[in-house]
C-alpha positions in Angstrom: 0.0 0.0 0.0 1.5 3.5 -0.9 0.4 5.1 2.3 1.6 2.3 4.6 4.0 3.1 7.5 6.7 0.9 5.9 6.5 2.9 2.6 6.7 6.2 4.4 9.7 5.1 6.5 11.5 4.0 3.4 10.8 7.3 1.7 12.1 9.3 4.7 15.2 7.1 4.8 15.9 7.8 1.1 15.5 11.6 1.6 17.8 11.5 4.6 20.4 9.7 2.6 20.2 12.2 -0.2 20.6 15.1 2.2 23.6 13.4 3.8 25.3 12.9 0.5 24.8 16.6 -0.5 26.0 17.8 2.9 29.0 15.4 2.7 30.0 16.7 -0.8 29.6 20.3 0.4 31.8 19.7 3.5 34.4 18.0 1.3 34.5 21.0 -1.1 34.6 23.4 1.8 37.4 21.4 3.5 39.5 21.3 0.3 39.1 25.1 -0.1 40.1 25.6 3.6 43.1 23.4 3.0 44.5 26.2 0.9 45.3 27.9 4.2 45.5 31.6 4.4 43.7 34.2 2.3 47.0 34.9 0.4 47.2 31.2 -0.5 43.7 31.2 -1.8 44.3 34.4 -3.8 47.4 32.7 -5.3 45.4 29.7 -6.2 42.7 31.8 -7.9 45.3 33.8 -9.8 47.1 30.7 -11.1 43.8 29.1 -12.0 42.7 32.2 -14.0 46.1 32.4 -15.7 45.9 28.7 -16.6 42.4 29.1 -18.1 43.5 32.2 -20.0 46.6 30.4 -21.3 44.5 27.7 -22.9 42.9 30.3 -25.1 46.2 31.8 -26.2 47.8 28.5 -27.3 47.2 29.4 -31.0 48.7 32.9 -30.7 47.1 36.3 -30.9 43.8 35.9 -32.7 40.3 37.3 -32.0 38.7 34.1 -30.7 41.4 33.3 -28.2 42.0 36.9 -27.1 38.3 37.4 -26.5 38.1 34.4 -24.1 41.4 35.2 -22.4 40.5 38.8 -21.8 37.7 37.8 -19.4 40.1 35.9 -17.2 42.8 38.6 -17.4 40.4 41.4 -16.5 39.4 39.4 -13.4 43.1 39.1 -12.5 43.7 42.9 -12.7 40.4 43.9 -11.2 39.9 46.6 -13.8 36.7 47.9 -15.3 37.8 47.0 -18.9 40.6 45.2 -20.6 41.6 45.1 -24.2 44.1 43.0 -26.2 45.4 44.2 -29.6 47.8 43.0 -32.2 49.7 45.6 -34.4 46.8 46.1 -36.8 43.7 46.3 -34.6 41.7 45.5 -31.5 41.3 41.7 -31.0 39.2 41.7 -27.8 37.5 44.1 -25.4 36.0 43.0 -22.2 34.1 45.2 -19.7 32.9 48.8 -19.6 33.6 51.9 -21.7 33.4 50.1 -25.1 32.9 53.4 -26.7 36.6 53.9 -26.4 37.4 50.8 -28.5 37.6 52.7 -31.9 40.2 55.0 -30.3 42.4 52.4 -28.7 44.8 51.9 -31.6 45.5 55.7 -31.6 46.1 55.6 -27.9 48.4 52.6 -28.2 50.4 53.9 -31.2 53.4 55.1 -29.1 53.5 51.9 -27.1 53.5 49.8 -30.3 56.2 52.0 -31.8 58.4 52.4 -28.7 57.7 49.3 -26.6 57.3 51.1 -23.3 54.3 51.0 -20.9 52.3 54.2 -20.9 49.7 55.6 -18.5 47.0 57.9 -20.0 44.5 59.8 -17.8 41.5 62.2 -18.4 43.9 65.1 -18.4 45.5 63.8 -21.6 42.5 62.3 -23.2 39.3 64.1 -22.2 37.1 61.3 -23.5 38.4 59.1 -20.6 36.6 61.3 -18.1 33.2 60.7 -19.6 32.3 57.9 -17.2 33.7 55.8 -14.4 36.8 54.9 -16.5 39.2 57.7 -16.2 42.7 56.1 -16.7 44.3 53.6 -19.0 47.5 51.6 -18.6 48.8 50.3 -22.0 51.6 47.7 -21.9 53.4 46.2 -24.8 53.3 42.5 -25.7 56.8 41.5 -26.9 57.7 38.4 -28.8 61.5 38.4 -28.8 62.6 41.8 -30.0 59.2 42.6 -31.7 56.2 44.4 -30.2 53.2 42.3 -31.5 50.4 44.0 -29.6 49.3 45.6 -26.3 47.3 44.9 -23.2 45.2 47.9 -22.1 43.6 48.1 -18.7 41.0 50.8 -17.9 40.1 51.9 -14.4 39.0 54.9 -12.4 42.6 55.6 -11.5 46.0 54.0 -12.5 48.0 53.4 -9.4 51.5 51.9 -9.3 50.0 48.5 -8.5 47.8 48.5 -11.7 50.7 49.7 -13.8 53.0 46.9 -12.6 50.3 44.3 -12.8 49.3 45.3 -16.3 52.9 45.1 -17.4 53.2 41.6 -15.9 50.1 40.4 -17.6 51.4 41.7 -20.9 54.7 39.8 -20.4 52.7 36.7 -19.5 50.6 37.1 -22.7 53.9 37.6 -24.6 55.2 34.3 -23.2 52.1 32.5 -24.5 52.5 34.1 -27.9 56.1 32.9 -28.1 55.1 29.4 -27.1 52.5 29.4 -29.8 55.1 30.6 -32.3 57.4 27.9 -31.1 54.7 25.3 -31.7 54.1 26.6 -35.2 57.8 26.6 -35.9 58.1 23.0 -34.6 55.2 22.0 -37.0 56.9 23.7 -39.9 60.2 22.1 -39.0 58.6 18.6 -38.9 57.0 19.3 -42.3 60.4 20.4 -43.6 62.0 17.3 -42.3 59.4 15.1 -44.0 60.0 17.0 -47.3 63.8 16.6 -46.7 63.4 12.8 -46.4 61.4 12.7 -49.6 63.9 14.9 -51.4 67.1 13.2 -50.2 67.0 10.6 -53.0 64.4 11.2 -55.6 62.9 8.2 -57.4 63.9 10.0 -60.6 67.6 9.8 -59.6 67.4 6.2 -58.4 65.7 5.0 -61.5 68.2 6.8 -63.8 71.2 5.7 -61.8 70.2 2.1 -61.9 69.6 2.3 -65.6 73.0 3.8 -66.1 74.7 1.0 -64.1 72.8 -1.6 -66.0 74.0 -0.2 -69.3 77.6 -0.9 -68.3 77.1 -4.5 -67.0 77.8 -6.1 -70.4 80.0 -3.4 -72.0 82.2 -2.4 -69.1 81.7 -4.7 -66.0 84.5 -2.9 -64.0 82.8 0.4 -64.5 79.5 -1.1 -63.5 81.0 -2.4 -60.2 82.5 1.0 -59.5 79.2 2.7 -60.0 77.4 0.2 -57.8 79.9 1.0 -55.0 79.4 4.7 -55.5 75.6 4.3 -55.5 75.8 2.3 -52.3 78.0 4.9 -50.6 75.7 7.7 -51.7 72.6 6.1 -50.5 74.2 5.1 -47.2 75.2 8.7 -46.6 71.8 10.0 -47.6 69.8 7.6 -45.4 72.0 7.8 -42.4 70.1 8.1 -39.1 72.4 10.0 -36.9 72.9 13.8 -36.7 71.2 16.8 -38.2 74.5 18.3 -39.2 77.6 17.4 -41.2 80.8 19.1 -42.4 81.2 20.8 -45.7 83.9 18.2 -46.6 81.4 15.3 -46.0 78.7 17.0 -48.1 81.2 17.6 -50.9 82.1 13.9 -50.9 78.4 13.1 -51.2 78.1 15.5 -54.1 81.1 13.9 -55.8 79.4 10.5 -55.7 76.2 12.0 -57.0 77.9 13.7 -59.9 79.8 10.5 -60.8 76.5 8.7 -61.2 75.0 11.5 -63.2 78.0 11.7 -65.5 77.6 8.0 -66.1 74.3 8.8 -67.6 75.0 12.2 -69.3 78.6 11.7 -70.2 80.4 14.9 -71.3 77.1 16.9 -71.2 77.7 17.5 -67.5 80.9 19.4 -66.8 81.9 20.4 -63.2 84.4 22.8 -61.7 85.2 23.0 -58.0 86.9 25.9 -56.2 87.1 25.1 -52.5 89.1 27.0 -49.9 90.6 24.4 -47.6 90.0 26.5 -44.4 86.2 26.1 -44.8 86.1 22.3 -45.2 85.5 21.7 -41.5 82.6 24.1 -41.4 79.4 22.5 -40.0 76.4 22.7 -42.2 72.9 21.2 -42.1 72.9 17.6 -43.4 72.1 17.3 -47.1 71.8 21.0 -47.7 74.1 21.2 -50.7 73.3 17.9 -52.6 69.7 19.0 -53.4 71.0 22.2 -54.8 73.4 20.4 -57.1 70.6 18.0 -58.1 68.4 21.0 -58.9 71.2 22.3 -61.2 71.4 19.0 -63.0 67.7 18.2 -63.3 66.2 21.6 -63.9 69.2 23.5 -65.3 71.2 21.2 -67.5 68.9 18.2 -68.4 66.6 20.5 -70.4 69.5 22.3 -72.1 70.8 21.3 -75.5 74.4 20.5 -75.6 76.9 20.5 -72.7 76.3 22.4 -69.5 78.6 23.5 -66.8 78.2 23.6 -63.0 80.6 25.5 -60.8 80.7 24.7 -57.0 82.7 27.2 -54.9 83.3 27.5 -51.2 85.1 30.6 -49.8 86.1 32.0 -46.4 84.1 35.2 -45.9 85.1 36.4 -42.4 82.8 34.9 -39.8 81.0 32.9 -42.5 81.6 30.2 -45.1 80.1 31.2 -48.4 79.1 28.4 -50.8 77.9 29.0 -54.3 76.5 26.6 -56.9 76.2 28.1 -60.4 74.9 26.5 -63.6 74.6 27.8 -67.2 71.3 25.9 -67.8 67.9 27.1 -68.7 67.2 29.1 -65.6 63.7 29.8 -64.3 61.1 32.6 -63.9 61.8 34.7 -60.8 58.1 34.8 -60.1 57.9 31.0 -60.2 60.9 30.9 -57.9 59.2 33.1 -55.3 56.2 30.8 -55.4 58.5 27.8 -54.9 60.3 29.3 -51.9 57.0 30.4 -50.4 55.8 26.8 -50.4 53.0 27.4 -52.9 54.2 25.0 -55.5 54.6 21.2 -55.0 56.8 18.8 -57.0 59.6 20.5 -59.0 62.3 22.4 -57.1 61.1 21.0 -53.8 64.8 20.7 -52.9 65.3 24.4 -53.1 62.3 25.1 -50.8 63.4 22.4 -48.4 67.0 23.7 -48.0 65.9 27.3 -47.8 63.4 26.5 -45.0 66.0 24.5 -43.0 68.6 27.2 -43.2 66.1 29.8 -42.0 65.0 27.5 -39.1 68.6 26.9 -38.0 70.3 30.3 -38.6 67.4 32.8 -38.9 65.7 34.5 -41.9 68.9 36.4 -42.9 70.5 33.1 -43.8 68.1 31.8 -46.4 69.2 30.9 -49.9 70.1 33.8 -52.2 69.1 32.8 -55.8 69.7 34.7 -59.0 68.1 33.4 -62.1 66.1 34.2 -65.2 64.9 32.2 -68.2 67.8 31.3 -70.4 70.3 32.8 -68.0 71.2 29.9 -65.7 71.1 30.0 -61.9 73.4 31.1 -59.2 72.6 29.9 -55.6 74.5 31.4 -52.6 74.4 29.9 -49.1 76.2 31.6 -46.1 76.6 29.8 -42.8 78.5 30.8 -39.7 81.9 29.1 -39.3 81.4 29.0 -35.5 78.3 27.0 -34.4 78.3 26.0 -30.7 75.9 23.2 -30.1 75.9 21.9 -33.7 77.9 18.7 -33.8 78.6 17.0 -37.1 
């Protein structure tokens, strides 16, 4: 029976159990919060928690979606009435009051973006700030390395020393997140470049033609065929080696010599080569397989399509703190506009070796050390590579 004493007692017991569970959970949460100890410890926890949540939104760098979500957390950290985040071209996020000031923010931040120093602006300087509760602004630069990539702007009734310091610290923290995002992006690009490097190290085109050239000598000149097999084995062993991201210029030149020996077996006197190597740069450390793809590019895209013989000149010179290596061919050349597209990664297939080597050099030494390429249709190609002679931490 629904209204029996036994049913009523069971219902009361279930309600009491539910209340006990809720109370128990509440006491556990309260106890865990009290375990933080003092008010200062709880404030530290809240600050770190807010920073952690904001950091999640900035993992992809400075963009409107991430900045909008992070700005809510960061405004709570600073306790200001409004907080804005910009990049160098515009306002990415605005959270809080006084949004009527948003169209003017880039003008207010111009000196900070240009000079990289925190500025405090009050109603005496910008009358519009005195129109409401917000009367002061602290604008701090977001630096990524030596670049100012944006600002953090905090708006409040007054800008005391505490708010100025805190806003600068928040801007530095945002900068650290931006640099981490750039590092992640660079790591992704590097991994992609390494994959392209593996694909470009020995092209199927080269393997097929080398084996055909070797086969052509088996009956007519067995000794030459054996010699070419040994050179092919040495070349592939070097190209597929598993250890080290760097080698010496001397080792790379030995690899090139084997490569050209195999190509000359196919082209005969059509491929002529000159070398001018300064002995003092032979020990210079360079990225592994950074020269061979350039020579292969000269053969495949410069000389193979040319009628008659072609000439490749490989030179390495001492240039102060740098070793300068040039590879020049008198082949068919290429359109500079097409070359720009290749180096920008917009073209797949042909000339992938150029793009791969250029990307690796920039990754290792910086953008100032990419390939310098001079070419035009019918005018051949000159490629210049400059690497530091002293490279601590790069072991061949």
